[in-house]
C-alpha positions as CSV (number, residue, x, y, z in Angstrom):
1,M,-108.5,-168.4,-94.7
2,K,-110.8,-168.9,-91.8
3,V,-108.6,-168.7,-88.7
4,I,-105.6,-166.5,-87.8
5,T,-103.1,-168.0,-85.4
6,V,-100.7,-165.6,-83.7
7,T,-97.4,-166.9,-82.5
8,L,-95.2,-164.0,-81.2
9,N,-92.5,-166.3,-79.9
10,P,-92.2,-169.3,-82.3
11,A,-89.7,-172.1,-81.7
12,L,-88.0,-174.8,-83.7
13,D,-88.9,-177.8,-81.6
14,R,-86.6,-180.8,-81.3
15,E,-87.9,-184.0,-79.7
16,F,-85.7,-186.8,-78.6
17,V,-87.1,-190.2,-77.6
18,I,-84.8,-191.7,-75.0
19,E,-85.8,-194.7,-73.0
20,D,-84.6,-194.7,-69.3
21,F,-83.4,-191.1,-69.4
22,H,-81.4,-189.8,-66.4
23,I,-79.6,-186.6,-65.7
24,N,-75.8,-186.5,-65.4
25,E,-75.5,-189.4,-67.9
26,L,-74.5,-189.7,-71.5
27,H,-77.3,-190.9,-73.7
28,R,-77.0,-192.0,-77.3
29,V,-80.1,-192.0,-79.5
30,A,-80.3,-195.4,-81.2
31,H,-82.4,-194.5,-84.3
32,Y,-83.0,-191.4,-86.4
33,R,-86.7,-192.1,-86.1
34,D,-86.3,-191.1,-82.4
35,I,-85.1,-187.6,-83.3
36,M,-87.7,-185.2,-84.6
37,M,-87.5,-181.5,-85.6
38,S,-90.7,-179.5,-86.2
39,P,-92.0,-175.9,-86.4
40,G,-93.4,-174.9,-83.0
41,G,-94.9,-172.3,-80.8
42,K,-98.4,-172.8,-79.6
43,G,-100.1,-170.8,-82.3
44,I,-98.2,-172.6,-85.1
45,N,-99.1,-176.0,-83.4
46,V,-102.7,-175.0,-83.6
47,S,-102.5,-174.2,-87.3
48,I,-100.9,-177.7,-87.8
49,A,-103.7,-179.3,-85.8
50,L,-106.4,-177.4,-87.7
51,A,-104.9,-178.5,-91.0
52,K,-105.4,-182.1,-89.8
53,L,-109.1,-181.2,-89.4
54,G,-109.3,-179.7,-92.8
55,V,-109.5,-176.0,-91.7
56,Q,-107.5,-173.4,-93.5
57,S,-105.5,-170.9,-91.4
58,I,-102.9,-168.3,-91.6
59,A,-100.0,-168.4,-89.1
60,I,-98.5,-165.0,-88.4
61,G,-95.9,-163.9,-85.9
62,I,-92.3,-163.0,-85.7
63,L,-89.4,-165.1,-86.9
64,G,-85.7,-164.4,-86.8
65,G,-82.3,-165.4,-88.2
66,Y,-81.3,-168.8,-89.6
67,V,-83.4,-170.8,-87.2
68,G,-86.5,-168.8,-88.3
69,R,-85.8,-169.6,-91.9
70,V,-85.5,-173.3,-91.1
71,L,-88.8,-173.2,-89.1
72,L,-90.6,-171.5,-92.0
73,A,-89.2,-174.0,-94.5
74,E,-90.4,-176.9,-92.4
75,L,-93.8,-175.3,-91.8
76,S,-94.3,-174.8,-95.6
77,K,-93.9,-178.6,-96.1
78,L,-96.7,-179.6,-93.8
79,S,-100.0,-178.6,-95.5
80,P,-101.4,-176.4,-98.2
81,L,-104.1,-175.4,-95.7
82,I,-101.5,-173.4,-93.8
83,S,-100.4,-170.0,-95.2
84,T,-98.0,-167.7,-93.4
85,S,-97.1,-164.1,-93.0
86,F,-94.3,-163.6,-90.5
87,V,-92.3,-160.5,-89.8
88,H,-88.6,-161.2,-90.0
89,I,-86.0,-159.8,-87.6
90,D,-82.3,-160.4,-87.3
91,Q,-82.2,-162.0,-83.8
92,E,-82.5,-165.8,-83.9
93,T,-85.8,-167.5,-83.2
94,R,-85.6,-169.8,-80.2
95,E,-85.2,-173.6,-80.1
96,N,-87.0,-175.8,-77.6
97,I,-86.0,-179.3,-76.6
98,S,-88.3,-182.1,-75.4
99,I,-87.0,-185.4,-74.0
100,I,-89.6,-188.2,-74.1
101,D,-89.0,-191.2,-72.0
102,P,-91.7,-193.9,-72.7
103,R,-90.1,-196.4,-70.3
104,N,-90.3,-194.1,-67.2
105,H,-93.4,-192.2,-68.5
106,T,-91.8,-188.8,-68.4
107,L,-91.7,-185.7,-70.5
108,T,-88.8,-183.2,-69.9
109,E,-89.0,-179.8,-71.7
110,I,-86.4,-177.1,-72.0
111,N,-87.8,-173.9,-73.5
112,S,-85.6,-171.0,-74.6
113,P,-86.7,-167.3,-73.9
114,G,-86.7,-166.1,-77.5
115,P,-85.4,-162.9,-79.2
116,V,-86.0,-159.3,-78.2
117,V,-88.6,-157.8,-80.6
118,E,-88.3,-154.1,-81.4
119,K,-91.3,-151.8,-81.6
120,H,-91.1,-151.4,-85.4
121,A,-91.4,-155.2,-85.9
122,L,-94.4,-155.4,-83.6
123,D,-96.1,-152.5,-85.3
124,L,-95.6,-154.1,-88.7
125,L,-97.2,-157.3,-87.4
126,L,-100.2,-155.5,-86.0
127,K,-100.8,-153.8,-89.4
128,R,-100.7,-157.2,-91.1
129,Y,-103.0,-158.6,-88.4
130,E,-105.6,-155.9,-89.0
131,I,-105.6,-156.6,-92.8
132,F,-106.0,-160.4,-92.3
133,L,-108.9,-159.9,-89.8
134,S,-111.1,-158.8,-92.7
135,R,-110.9,-162.3,-94.2
136,A,-111.0,-164.4,-91.0
137,E,-113.7,-165.5,-88.6
138,M,-111.6,-166.6,-85.6
139,V,-108.4,-165.7,-83.9
140,V,-106.1,-167.9,-81.8
141,L,-103.7,-166.1,-79.4
142,S,-101.4,-168.5,-77.6
143,G,-98.0,-169.2,-76.3
144,S,-95.2,-167.3,-74.6
145,L,-94.0,-163.8,-75.4
146,P,-90.5,-162.6,-76.2
147,P,-88.8,-161.4,-73.1
148,N,-89.4,-157.7,-73.7
149,L,-93.1,-158.0,-74.4
150,H,-96.0,-158.1,-71.8
151,G,-99.6,-159.4,-71.6
152,D,-101.0,-156.1,-72.8
153,V,-100.0,-157.2,-76.4
154,Y,-102.5,-160.0,-76.2
155,G,-105.1,-157.6,-74.9
156,V,-104.6,-155.3,-77.8
157,L,-104.8,-158.2,-80.3
158,A,-108.0,-159.5,-78.7
159,K,-109.6,-156.1,-78.6
160,T,-108.8,-155.4,-82.3
161,A,-110.4,-158.7,-83.2
162,K,-113.5,-158.3,-81.1
163,Q,-114.1,-154.8,-82.5
164,R,-114.3,-156.5,-85.9
165,G,-116.7,-159.1,-84.7
166,K,-114.3,-162.0,-84.6
167,Q,-114.2,-164.8,-82.0
168,V,-111.1,-164.9,-79.9
169,F,-109.5,-168.0,-78.3
170,M,-106.6,-167.5,-75.9
171,E,-104.1,-169.9,-74.3
172,V,-101.4,-168.1,-72.3
173,A,-99.5,-168.4,-69.0
174,D,-100.8,-166.5,-66.0
175,Q,-98.1,-163.8,-66.2
176,Y,-100.0,-162.5,-69.2
177,I,-103.6,-163.0,-68.3
178,K,-104.3,-160.0,-66.0
179,L,-102.8,-157.4,-68.3
180,A,-104.6,-159.0,-71.3
181,L,-108.0,-159.2,-69.8
182,Q,-107.8,-155.6,-68.4
183,I,-107.9,-154.6,-72.1
184,Q,-110.1,-157.3,-73.6
185,A,-111.4,-160.7,-72.5
186,P,-111.4,-163.4,-75.1
187,D,-114.4,-165.6,-75.8
188,I,-112.6,-168.8,-74.7
189,I,-109.6,-168.8,-72.4
190,K,-107.4,-171.8,-71.5
191,P,-104.7,-170.8,-69.0
192,D,-101.4,-172.6,-69.6
193,V,-100.7,-174.2,-66.2
194,R,-98.0,-176.6,-67.4
195,E,-95.1,-174.8,-65.6
196,K,-97.0,-173.4,-62.6
197,S,-100.5,-174.1,-61.3
198,V,-101.3,-170.4,-60.9
199,V,-104.2,-168.5,-62.3
200,L,-104.8,-164.8,-61.6
201,G,-101.9,-164.8,-59.2
202,K,-103.3,-167.5,-57.0
203,E,-101.7,-170.9,-56.6
204,L,-104.2,-173.7,-57.3
205,A,-104.0,-176.7,-55.0
206,T,-107.5,-178.0,-54.4
207,L,-110.4,-178.8,-56.8
208,D,-112.2,-175.8,-55.3
209,D,-109.2,-173.5,-56.2
210,Y,-109.5,-174.5,-59.8
211,V,-113.2,-174.0,-59.8
212,Q,-113.0,-170.6,-58.3
213,A,-110.3,-169.5,-60.8
214,A,-112.4,-170.6,-63.7
215,I,-115.4,-168.8,-62.3
216,E,-113.4,-165.6,-61.8
217,L,-112.2,-165.7,-65.5
218,V,-115.8,-165.9,-66.6
219,K,-116.7,-163.0,-64.4
220,M,-113.9,-161.0,-66.1
221,G,-115.7,-161.4,-69.4
222,C,-114.7,-164.7,-70.9
223,K,-117.6,-166.8,-72.2
224,M,-115.8,-170.0,-71.2
225,A,-112.7,-170.9,-69.2
226,V,-111.0,-174.2,-69.3
227,I,-108.3,-175.1,-66.8
228,S,-106.3,-178.4,-66.8
229,Y,-106.6,-180.3,-63.5
230,Q,-104.4,-183.2,-62.4
231,I,-103.2,-184.1,-65.8
232,K,-106.2,-186.0,-67.2
233,S,-109.1,-183.7,-66.0
234,D,-110.3,-180.3,-66.9
235,I,-112.5,-177.7,-65.2
236,V,-114.9,-176.0,-67.5
237,A,-116.8,-172.8,-66.5
238,T,-119.4,-170.7,-68.3
239,T,-122.2,-168.5,-67.2
240,D,-124.4,-171.6,-67.0
241,G,-122.3,-173.5,-64.5
242,V,-119.1,-175.4,-63.8
243,W,-118.2,-179.0,-65.0
244,L,-115.4,-181.5,-64.6
245,I,-114.4,-183.4,-67.8
246,T,-112.3,-186.5,-67.2
247,T,-111.7,-190.0,-68.5
248,P,-111.4,-193.5,-66.9
249,L,-108.5,-194.2,-69.3
250,D,-104.9,-194.0,-68.1
251,I,-102.9,-191.2,-69.7
252,E,-99.4,-191.7,-71.0
253,I,-97.6,-188.7,-69.6
254,S,-94.7,-189.0,-72.1
255,N,-97.3,-188.4,-74.9
256,L,-98.6,-185.1,-73.6
257,L,-96.5,-182.9,-75.9
258,G,-98.9,-181.0,-78.1
259,A,-102.1,-182.1,-76.3
260,G,-103.0,-178.6,-75.2
261,D,-102.6,-177.3,-78.8
262,A,-104.8,-180.2,-80.1
263,Y,-107.4,-179.2,-77.5
264,M,-107.4,-175.6,-78.6
265,A,-107.6,-176.5,-82.3
266,A,-110.5,-178.9,-81.8
267,M,-112.5,-176.2,-79.9
268,V,-111.9,-173.8,-82.8
269,Y,-112.9,-176.5,-85.2
270,K,-116.1,-177.2,-83.3
271,K,-117.1,-173.5,-83.1
272,F,-116.3,-173.1,-86.8
273,S,-118.1,-176.2,-88.1
274,S,-121.1,-175.9,-85.7
275,P,-121.4,-172.2,-84.7
276,N,-124.5,-172.9,-82.5
277,S,-122.7,-175.6,-80.5
278,D,-123.2,-175.5,-76.7
279,L,-119.9,-174.3,-75.1
280,L,-119.7,-177.4,-73.0
281,E,-119.8,-179.5,-76.1
282,V,-117.0,-177.4,-77.6
283,A,-114.9,-178.1,-74.5
284,K,-115.7,-181.8,-74.6
285,F,-114.6,-182.0,-78.3
286,G,-111.4,-180.2,-77.3
287,Y,-110.8,-182.7,-74.5
288,A,-111.4,-185.6,-76.8
289,A,-108.8,-184.2,-79.2
290,A,-106.2,-183.9,-76.4
291,L,-107.1,-187.5,-75.3
292,A,-106.6,-188.7,-78.9
293,K,-103.2,-186.9,-79.1
294,T,-101.9,-188.7,-76.0
295,K,-102.2,-192.0,-77.9
296,K,-99.5,-190.7,-80.3
297,L,-95.8,-190.5,-79.2
298,P,-94.4,-187.7,-81.3
299,K,-95.9,-184.2,-81.7
300,Q,-98.4,-185.6,-84.1
301,M,-101.9,-184.1,-84.2
302,P,-105.1,-186.3,-84.3
303,E,-107.4,-186.8,-87.2
304,Y,-111.1,-186.0,-87.0
305,D,-112.1,-189.7,-86.7
306,E,-109.7,-190.3,-83.9
307,I,-111.2,-187.4,-81.9
308,V,-114.7,-188.6,-82.5
309,G,-113.6,-192.1,-81.3
310,C,-112.4,-190.6,-78.0
311,L,-115.7,-188.8,-77.2
312,Q,-117.1,-192.0,-75.7
313,D,-114.2,-192.0,-73.2
314,C,-115.0,-188.5,-71.9
315,Q,-117.0,-188.2,-68.7
316,V,-118.7,-185.0,-67.8
317,E,-119.8,-184.1,-64.2
318,K,-121.6,-180.9,-63.2
319,L,-120.0,-179.4,-60.1
320,R,-122.0,-176.2,-59.8
């Protein structure tokens, strides 16, 4: 086990491929191949992507009820490189729905809130987490939280890992970032701006807004901040400067599902396989992985060769 991925709000993901999808209409899916069910939650997705890259990980978190058992059964089928240690509760794990329309180039997502997690379950998870840290090198903290938990949970997890000399990667929505970073900044942070283009409470509209937000995250203690900008570009900031990574290729929006998780997994892989890699190169490898993912329709993670093949399509421009 080299990497711990923490998913506090897992989901059983259901994807439907429906051409020419419209609201207020009845749609019938023509083929079973256009209906997919898979274990999800951002941390779990990272474990799945890491397995594609040959990296062993342990996926931990909180699962509940019948849906949680189905999720665990599906996850156990995917790869021997993924081990698990989930705390089980009675309330049902959430289900998420994605509707992929390749004709109109749209991706519609409906995410459930998840179960309430009692203190005793969270305490048990934290104890397991501390035990696993002794055998891991890196930690990935990502995804939404159950409705009764707040960003300080991510801060505690990050601080516990950093105190033991582990590298911490974090991808969370803005509602969790301030509380988490007040306790402990991760090494690499990638704010999740899919729902709202907001970072540190500020709405991002212009390129300069994105640049300033990334710089501020670095000032708060992160070694690198990566923020998605206008679908196919990313702002990358470190103490050495700020860059824009983009591609001349057209991006198929309906294929974006899982791209952020591929990005995170590839950055972990790069730091794991090449510890002395320049941080910008780490971000570029992550970008290439996300680009490779957008060439696949279902939530299917890219292979190493596919990522390397996309590196030639990544353009890097220094902004500051």
